[in-house]
C-alpha positions in Angstrom: 0.0 0.0 0.0 1.1 3.5 -0.6 1.6 5.9 2.3 -1.4 7.9 1.2 -3.8 4.9 1.4 -2.4 3.8 4.7 -3.0 7.3 6.1 -6.5 7.5 4.8 -7.3 4.0 6.1 -6.0 4.8 9.6 -7.9 8.0 9.7 -11.2 6.3 8.7 -10.6 3.6 11.2 -10.7 6.2 14.0 -14.0 7.6 13.0 -17.1 6.4 14.9 -19.3 4.1 12.8 -22.5 5.5 14.3 -23.4 8.0 16.9 -24.9 6.4 20.1 -27.8 7.5 22.2 -27.0 7.7 25.8 -28.9 8.5 29.0 -28.7 12.1 30.3 -29.5 12.2 34.0 -31.0 15.0 36.0 -29.1 16.8 38.7 -30.0 14.3 41.5 -29.7 11.3 39.2 -33.4 10.1 39.7 -34.6 10.6 36.1 -33.0 10.4 32.7 -33.7 10.9 29.0 -31.9 9.1 26.1 -30.4 11.4 23.5 -27.6 11.9 21.1 -25.1 14.7 21.9 -25.2 17.5 19.4 -23.4 20.5 21.0 -22.9 22.4 24.1 -22.2 26.0 25.2 -21.9 27.8 28.5 -25.6 27.5 29.3 -26.4 23.9 28.3 -26.2 20.7 26.3 -28.2 20.1 23.2 -29.3 16.6 22.5 -31.5 14.9 19.9 -34.0 12.3 21.1 -34.9 9.3 19.1 -38.1 11.1 17.9 -35.7 13.6 16.3 -36.7 16.4 18.7 -33.8 18.6 19.8 -33.6 19.7 23.4 -31.2 22.0 25.2 -30.8 21.1 28.8 -29.4 23.7 31.2 -26.1 22.6 32.8 -27.5 23.2 36.3 -30.2 20.7 35.6 -27.8 17.9 34.6 -26.0 15.4 36.8 -22.3 16.3 37.2 -21.3 13.2 35.2 -23.4 14.4 32.3 -22.2 18.0 32.2 
């Protein structure tokens, strides 16, 4: 293989095959919602639920492990 093909192959191997939905827990850990991480900013995290609805959850409403 040429170096170019090796480089491209190694880069493609590091990309995720599919995004995964994960649980996002509330601040006290008693409730959760499954969603796909889209983005975050200083005020919250935006996720997409499996029904394709996008939600922005304020950071102070999220469990510390989810922030």
